[in-house]
C-alpha positions in Angstrom: -21.1 -30.0 -33.2 -19.2 -30.0 -29.9 -18.1 -26.4 -30.7 -21.6 -25.1 -31.9 -23.0 -26.5 -28.1 -20.2 -24.8 -26.3 -20.2 -21.4 -28.2 -24.3 -21.7 -27.5 -23.7 -22.3 -23.7 -21.5 -19.3 -23.6 -24.1 -17.1 -24.8 -26.5 -18.0 -21.9 -24.0 -19.4 -19.6 -25.2 -21.7 -17.0 -24.0 -24.5 -14.8 -26.6 -26.9 -16.1 -25.7 -26.4 -19.9 -22.5 -28.6 -19.3 -24.9 -31.8 -19.0 -26.4 -31.3 -22.3 -22.6 -30.9 -23.8 -21.5 -34.2 -22.1 -25.0 -35.5 -23.1 -23.9 -34.8 -26.6 -20.7 -36.2 -27.0 -22.4 -39.6 -25.9 -26.1 -39.6 -26.7 -28.1 -38.0 -30.0 -27.2 -34.5 -29.8 -29.6 -31.8 -28.4 -30.3 -28.5 -30.9 -28.9 -25.3 -30.2 -32.5 -24.2 -29.4 -33.1 -26.6 -27.3 -29.8 -25.4 -24.9 -31.4 -21.9 -25.6 -34.5 -22.7 -23.5 -32.6 -23.6 -20.2 -33.3 -20.4 -17.6 -30.1 -18.8 -17.2 -29.0 -18.7 -13.1 -29.2 -15.2 -11.8 -25.8 -15.0 -10.9 -22.9 -12.8 -11.6 -20.2 -15.3 -11.3 -21.2 -18.6 -13.5 -19.2 -21.9 -13.4 -18.9 -24.0 -16.4 -17.6 -27.6 -16.1 -16.8 -29.4 -19.4 -15.5 -33.2 -19.3 -14.0 -34.8 -22.4 -15.1 -38.3 -23.8 -12.4 -40.0 -23.2 -12.9 -39.3 -19.7 -10.5 -42.0 -17.7 -13.3 -42.1 -14.5 -16.4 -42.8 -16.8 -18.0 -39.4 -15.3 -19.2 -37.6 -17.9 -20.6 -34.5 -16.0 -20.7 -32.4 -12.8 -23.4 -34.1 -11.5 -21.6 -37.7 -11.3 -18.5 -35.7 -9.8 -20.6 -34.1 -7.2 -22.4 -37.2 -6.2 -19.0 -39.0 -5.9 -17.6 -36.6 -3.3 -20.9 -34.9 -1.9 -20.4 -37.2 1.4 -17.1 -35.8 1.8 -17.8 -32.5 0.7 -20.4 -32.3 3.5 -18.2 -32.9 6.3 -15.7 -30.2 5.1 -18.6 -28.0 5.3 -19.4 -29.4 8.9 -15.8 -29.0 10.1 -15.3 -25.2 8.8 -18.7 -24.2 10.2 -17.6 -25.6 13.5 -14.2 -23.5 13.4 -15.4 -20.3 11.5 -16.1 -18.4 15.0 -13.1 -19.4 16.8 -10.5 -16.5 16.6 -8.0 -18.8 16.9 -8.9 -20.3 13.3 -7.5 -17.0 11.3 -11.2 -17.0 9.2 -12.0 -13.8 10.0 -12.1 -13.2 6.6 -15.4 -15.0 5.9 -17.6 -12.0 7.8 -15.1 -9.3 7.0 -17.4 -7.8 4.0 -20.4 -7.7 6.5 -18.2 -5.6 8.9 -16.9 -3.1 6.7 -20.6 -2.6 5.9 -22.1 -2.4 9.2 -23.2 0.9 10.8 -21.5 1.9 14.0 -23.8 5.1 15.0 -24.1 6.9 11.4 -21.3 5.5 9.7 -19.8 2.3 8.8 -16.2 1.5 8.6 -16.1 2.0 4.7 -17.7 5.3 5.2 -14.8 6.3 7.4 -12.2 4.5 4.9 -13.5 6.9 2.1 -13.1 10.2 4.4 -9.6 9.3 5.1 -9.2 8.8 1.4 -10.4 12.0 0.9 -8.7 13.6 3.4 -5.3 12.4 2.0 -6.4 13.2 -1.5 -7.3 16.8 -0.4 -3.4 17.1 0.5 -1.8 18.5 -2.3 -0.6 21.7 -3.7 -1.5 22.8 -7.4 -2.0 19.2 -8.8 -3.5 15.6 -7.7 -0.9 13.6 -5.8 -1.0 9.5 -7.3 -1.0 7.4 -4.6 1.8 4.9 -3.9 1.1 1.6 -2.0 4.0 0.4 -0.3 3.7 -3.4 0.8 4.4 -7.0 -0.4 2.5 -10.0 -1.1 -1.2 -9.6 0.3 -0.6 -6.4 0.8 -0.2 -5.5 -2.8 -1.2 -8.1 -5.0 -4.6 -7.7 -3.5 -5.4 -4.0 -4.0 -3.7 -4.4 -7.7 -6.2 -7.1 -8.8 -9.0 -5.3 -7.0 -8.2 -2.0 -9.0 -7.8 -3.5 -12.5 -11.3 -5.4 -12.2 -12.6 -2.4 -11.6 -11.0 -0.6 -14.6 -8.8 2.0 -13.3 -5.9 0.0 -12.7 -2.9 1.5 -15.0 -4.6 5.0 -14.6 -1.5 6.8 -13.4 -3.3 7.4 -10.0 -2.2 4.5 -7.8 1.1 3.2 -8.0 3.0 0.2 -6.2 6.4 -0.3 -4.9 8.0 -3.0 -3.2 11.5 -3.2 -3.8 14.9 -2.9 -1.9 17.6 -2.1 -4.4 18.5 1.4 -5.2 18.3 0.9 -9.0 14.5 -0.1 -8.8 14.1 2.8 -6.8 15.4 5.2 -9.0 13.5 4.0 -12.0 10.2 3.7 -10.0 10.3 7.5 -9.1 11.4 8.0 -13.0 8.4 6.0 -14.1 5.9 8.0 -11.8 7.3 10.9 -13.1 7.0 13.6 -10.3 8.8 14.5 -7.2 8.5 13.1 -4.3 6.8 16.0 -2.5 3.9 15.3 -5.0 3.1 11.8 -3.9 1.2 10.5 -1.4 1.8 7.0 0.4 -0.4 4.2 2.0 2.5 2.0 4.0 0.3 -1.5 4.7 2.2 -3.7 7.3 0.8 -5.5 10.2 3.6 -5.1 12.4 5.2 -2.3 10.5 8.3 -4.4 10.9 8.1 -6.1 7.3 11.6 -4.9 6.2 10.8 -4.6 2.4 8.0 -1.9 3.3 9.5 -0.6 5.8 12.6 0.2 3.8 10.3 1.8 1.3 8.7 3.8 3.8 11.9 5.2 5.5 13.3 6.2 2.1 10.1 8.1 1.6 9.9 9.8 4.4 13.6 10.9 4.6 13.2 12.2 1.4 10.1 14.2 2.2 11.9 15.5 5.5 14.8 16.6 3.7 12.8 18.2 1.0 10.7 20.2 3.7 14.2 21.1 5.5 15.4 22.4 2.4 12.3 24.6 2.4 13.4 26.2 6.0 11.0 24.1 8.0 12.3 23.3 11.3 12.7 19.7 12.1 9.6 19.3 13.8 7.9 21.5 11.1 9.6 19.2 8.4 8.9 15.7 10.1 5.1 16.6 10.5 4.7 17.8 7.0 6.6 14.7 5.8 3.7 12.5 7.8 1.0 14.5 6.2 1.9 12.2 2.8 1.3 8.7 4.6 -1.7 6.8 5.4 -1.0 4.2 7.6 -3.0 0.6 7.6 -1.5 -1.7 10.4 -2.5 -3.8 13.6 -5.3 -2.2 15.4 -3.9 -3.0 18.6 -1.0 -0.9 19.7 2.3 -2.5 21.9 5.8 -1.3 22.1 6.9 -3.1 19.5 4.2 -2.6 16.6 4.0 0.5 14.4 0.7 0.9 15.7 2.5 1.5 19.2 4.7 4.2 17.6 1.9 6.0 15.5 -1.0 6.2 17.8 -4.5 5.3 17.5 -6.5 8.5 16.4 -6.3 10.4 13.7 -4.8 14.3 14.1 -3.4 12.9 17.8 0.4 13.2 18.0 1.6 13.5 14.4 0.1 13.7 10.7 -0.3 10.3 9.7 -3.7 9.1 8.4 -4.0 5.8 10.8 -7.3 4.9 11.6 -7.0 2.0 8.9 -6.6 -1.7 10.2 -5.5 -4.9 9.3 -7.9 -6.8 10.7 -7.0 -10.0 13.2 -7.9 -13.3 11.7 -7.4 -12.1 7.9 -4.3 -13.1 6.3 -2.8 -11.5 3.5 -3.8 -13.2 0.5 -7.6 -13.0 2.1 -7.3 -9.3 2.5 -8.8 -8.0 -0.8 -11.7 -6.3 1.2 -9.9 -5.3 4.1 -9.1 -1.5 4.9 -6.0 -1.3 2.5 -7.5 -2.7 -0.5 -10.6 -0.4 0.1 -8.6 2.4 1.2 -6.6 2.3 -2.6 -10.3 1.7 -4.3 -11.6 4.7 -2.9 -8.4 6.8 -3.9 -8.2 5.4 -7.1 -12.1 6.7 -7.8 -13.9 3.6 -7.3 -17.3 5.0 -6.3 -18.5 3.9 -2.7 -21.7 2.6 -4.3 -19.8 0.5 -6.3 -17.6 -0.9 -3.4 -20.8 -1.3 -1.1 -22.1 -3.6 -4.0 -19.1 -5.8 -4.0 -19.2 -5.9 -0.3 -22.9 -7.0 -0.5 -22.1 -9.4 -3.0 -19.1 -10.8 -1.1 -21.0 -11.1 2.1 -24.2 -12.9 0.3 -21.3 -15.3 -1.1 -20.3 -16.0 2.3 -23.4 -17.3 3.1 -23.7 -19.7 -0.3 -20.2 -21.1 0.5 -21.2 -21.9 4.1 -24.5 -23.5 2.7 -24.9 -27.4 2.4 -27.0 -26.8 -0.7 -24.2 -28.0 -3.0 -26.0 -26.8 -6.4 -25.5 -22.8 -5.3 -22.4 -23.2 -3.1 -19.7 -22.0 -6.0 -16.6 -22.7 -3.7 -17.7 -26.2 -2.7 -18.3 -27.3 -6.5 -14.9 -26.0 -7.9 -13.1 -27.8 -4.7 -14.7 -30.9 -5.7 -14.0 -30.6 -9.4 -10.3 -29.8 -7.9 -9.9 -32.7 -5.9 -11.7 -34.8 -8.9 -8.5 -33.9 -11.2 -6.1 -34.5 -8.7 -6.9 -37.7 -7.7 -7.8 -39.2 -11.2 -4.2 -37.9 -12.5 -5.1 -34.1 -13.7 -2.7 -32.8 -10.8 -1.3 -29.8 -12.4 -3.6 -26.7 -12.5 -3.4 -24.2 -15.5 -5.4 -21.2 -14.3 -5.7 -19.1 -17.3 -7.1 -15.1 -16.8 -8.6 -14.1 -20.3 -8.3 -10.2 -20.5 -6.5 -7.1 -19.4 -8.8 -6.7 -16.6 -7.3 -9.4 -15.0 -4.0 -8.1 -15.0 -2.3 -6.3 -12.5 -2.0 -8.3 -9.5 -4.0 -11.1 -10.9 -1.8 -13.7 -11.7 0.3 -12.8 -8.5 -3.0 -13.1 -6.2 -4.3 -16.3 -7.3 -0.6 -17.8 -6.9 -0.2 -16.5 -3.4 -3.6 -17.7 -2.5 -3.2 -21.2 -3.9 0.7 -21.4 -3.0 0.8 -20.1 0.1 -2.5 -22.1 1.2 -2.2 -25.2 -0.3 1.7 -25.5 0.0 2.4 -27.3 -3.1 3.9 -26.2 -6.8 1.2 -28.3 -9.2 -0.4 -24.8 -10.3 0.3 -22.1 -13.0 -1.4 -18.8 -13.4 -1.3 -16.9 -16.5 -2.7 -13.8 -18.5 -4.2 -15.1 -21.6 -3.8 -14.0 -24.7 -0.1 -13.2 -23.8 0.5 -16.6 -22.5 -1.4 -18.8 -25.1 2.0 -19.6 -27.3 3.8 -21.0 -24.7 1.1 -22.5 -22.3 -0.6 -24.1 -25.1 2.6 -25.5 -26.3 3.7 -27.2 -23.4 -0.1 -28.0 -23.0 -0.6 -29.8 -25.9 2.8 -31.5 -26.1 1.9 -35.5 -26.1 3.7 -36.1 -23.1 1.8 -33.6 -20.8 -1.5 -33.5 -22.3 -3.3 -35.6 -20.1 -1.5 -34.2 -16.8 -3.2 -31.0 -16.5 -6.9 -29.3 -15.9 -7.6 -25.9 -16.4 -9.2 -23.3 -15.1 -10.4 -20.5 -17.6 -11.7 -17.1 -15.9 -13.4 -15.2 -18.6 -15.6 -11.9 -19.3 -19.3 -12.6 -20.2 -18.6 -13.9 -23.7 -21.4 -12.0 -25.6 -19.4 -8.6 -25.5 -17.8 -9.3 -28.6 -18.2 -12.0 -31.5 -14.7 -12.3 -31.8 -14.0 -12.5 -27.8 -16.8 -15.3 -27.8 -15.4 -17.7 -30.8 -12.0 -17.0 -29.5 -13.1 -18.6 -26.2 -14.9 -21.3 -27.7 -12.1 -22.4 -29.8 -9.8 -22.6 -26.9 -12.1 -24.6 -24.9 -12.8 -26.8 -27.5 -9.2 -27.5 -27.8 -8.6 -28.0 -24.2 -12.0 -29.9 -23.7 -10.9 -32.9 -26.3 -8.5 -34.1 -23.5 -8.8 -32.8 -20.0 -11.4 -31.3 -17.4 -11.7 -28.0 -17.8 -13.9 -25.4 -15.6 -14.9 -22.0 -17.1 -15.5 -19.0 -14.7 -17.8 -16.6 -16.3 -17.8 -12.9 -14.8 -20.6 -10.6 -15.6 -19.1 -7.1 -16.7 -20.5 -3.6 -16.8 -19.2 -0.1 -17.9 -15.6 -1.6 -19.2 -15.1 -3.1 -15.9 -16.0 -6.4 -14.0 -19.5 -6.2 -12.5 -19.3 -5.1 -8.8 -21.6 -8.1 -7.8 -19.1 -10.5 -10.1 -16.1 -9.3 -8.3 -17.3 -9.7 -4.7 -18.8 -13.3 -5.7 -15.7 -14.6 -7.5 -12.8 -13.3 -5.0 -15.0 -14.2 -1.9 -15.9 -17.6 -3.5 -11.8 -18.4 -4.6 -11.4 -17.5 -0.6 -13.3 -20.4 0.4 -12.6 -22.7 -2.6 -8.9 -22.8 -1.7 -9.5 -23.7 2.0 -12.2 -26.2 1.1 -9.5 -28.0 -1.5 -7.2 -28.5 1.3 -9.8 -29.5 3.5 -11.2 -31.8 0.9 -8.1 -33.1 0.0 -7.2 -34.3 3.8 -10.9 -35.8 4.1 -10.2 -38.2 1.7 -7.4 -39.1 3.7 -8.9 -39.1 6.9 -6.9 -36.5 8.2 -8.0 -33.6 10.4 -5.5 -31.5 11.9 -6.0 -29.1 14.8 -5.5 -25.8 13.0 -6.3 -25.4 9.0 -2.8 -25.1 7.3 -4.6 -23.3 4.5 -4.9 -19.9 6.5 -1.6 -20.2 8.2 1.8 -19.2 6.8 4.9 -20.1 9.6 7.3 -20.8 6.9 7.4 -17.3 6.0 9.6 -16.3 9.0 12.3 -19.0 7.8 13.6 -15.8 5.6 12.4 -12.8 7.8 14.3 -14.3 10.8 17.8 -14.3 8.8 17.3 -10.3 8.8 17.1 -9.8 12.5 19.7 -8.1 14.6 23.0 -9.9 15.3 22.4 -12.3 12.4 25.1 -12.2 9.8 22.4 -11.2 7.4 21.1 -8.2 9.5 19.4 -5.7 7.6 19.0 -1.6 8.0 15.8 -0.6 6.2 16.1 3.2 4.5 19.2 2.6 3.1 
């Protein structure tokens, strides 16, 4: 009966259905027809929390978990709201979707991003030029994931390069299958000094310069021709050391780079899916501006929901409370599984970076299913491990296919026999994740990760001056090794 109830729950996913599932395990079981009468929430992202019968905490549904943690969660929400508008707190990602849509005169910054993408695409010979995105970490994974959720990943018009060794470089060019003069590039680096990105940038620019020199152009003409292949997304404020200071502020001035793309202050790389680089890649890949507007409007609306004290409709607060519940009651290892190809290509890396770089612990694993099901379930179901995990299943609307629904149901039932499970269900549209679901899911995850860290500290009455979830000071440990006069000093472009 439990599996039948879970299948019914996934036909019309609704947060309230988890109560009936829990009740079915301890009380006279409701019928499937009763479950179907519950009104579906009008939300593109639906959360379902399932708790197993032998729960060690005697909490059998999410409402009991929420009641247990709501006082701590209200303190977190108050603390976060007090910090949100402080420029030193690195929380500008909260309002970034709204800023990208805001009209300045007749155009929004999103309009300008699309115009710049069209300008770079128009710089071609006889055939369309694919775009190569040069960046690491959040500068790469966010755009990769955004493209895949929109159904345009792996289409051959946007590639990502982040390696530094010559073998990878040569193999990458072979994979793209085009000479360098038939490629365009997007360079993503706030300072422009990130070694991995600068190395690729200088290599490709040198190859283009040499190509145009071989065609008889002067040094100055060859340099400008090479520059015409590049869009650069970097810090908006120029100084003598950063990349903006070298390339200038306005398109069409001083050089041929497209350069009115910005990494906004207060937006860390892992929180930057809706910053200029991700939106530029989406525009170049052919995601319609209408769909991107839908994504950003949904993300902006989600920010309001995630700042609200109404915990019943705050997806980030709900997930954060579930996370703390799992951690405190012994299910410390978090297994994040994405079900479907639309979540591949950046998804696993994005969520790993968001979680590990923010929360700074390693009780986390992210995989893409079904690929991971054999090894993940073998480790998960091993008796010594069975009671250590909690699971998050991120899935598409289960009713897209009877087999998909039954497959998910079987896995959910298997997990729910022993451990708490959160299922995140995203609506689909035209063989992609629905734009509103992308906006809500991504922005809710941003808040959830920060709230989880804050909630853990609230439980210990620890309140730091700055939120460690949005800073990454320890990344500099390895970067400092590359600096001049170090035994490991590196020369980019070689």
